[in-house]
N, C-alpha and C positions, 0 to 999 in steps of 0.2 A: 500864838500871838502874831499879829501882823501889824507892821507899822504903817501909818498913813500920814502923808505930808500934804499940806496945803501950800503949794508954791506961790500962791497969790499973797499969802501972809509972810512967808519966809523973807528975811532981809539979810541973810548970810552972816549973822553974828558969830556963829561957830560954837555956841555954848553946847549944843548937842554933841559935837565932835569932841569937845573937852570932857564931857561926861561919859560918852560911850564911843570911843574911837574905833572899836571893832565893828560898829554898826553904822556910824555916820561919818561922812567927810564933807568938808566945805572948802571948795577951792577959793583961792584969792579972787575977790570981786565976783563971787558966784553964789549960787543958792545951794542948799543942802542936797547931798546925794546920799541915798540910802545904799550902803554897801551890802547889807543883809536885811532884807525886808521881813524875814521870818526867823529872827534869832531864837535860840534855845532859851530855856529857863535860866541858865547860868548868866545870861545877859539882861534878864528882866529888871533887876534893881538899877542897873546903869541906864537902861532905856527909860525907865520911869523917872529917874533923876533928870535926864535930858528933856523929857516932856515937861516936867514940873518947872524947870528953870528956863525954858525957851521964852525969850522976852516977847515974842509975838504970838505965842500959843499956836504955832504952825504944825505941831506934831500931835498925834494921838495913837492909841492902840486899839485895834479891832481884834478881840479874842475870837477864837473859833466859835461859830454859831451866831455871831452878831451880824446884823445886816449892815451894809456899808452906809455910812453917814455922808455928810456933805464935805467932809475933809478928805 
């Protein structure tokens, strides 16, 4: 699993950090920073929650073998 972020969509709400703090950080007045772009399976549920609840849909997962999309 590889996390992809569209920084043009990110508004720095911090929901991703709340859901998966080991994977995402959002500095004050900043945009999301991915701490671990390729987290293990143990983090998958938290990452999926972060993606699901992102208010701007700026996050996605690219699994192994997938071609890179526009995000």
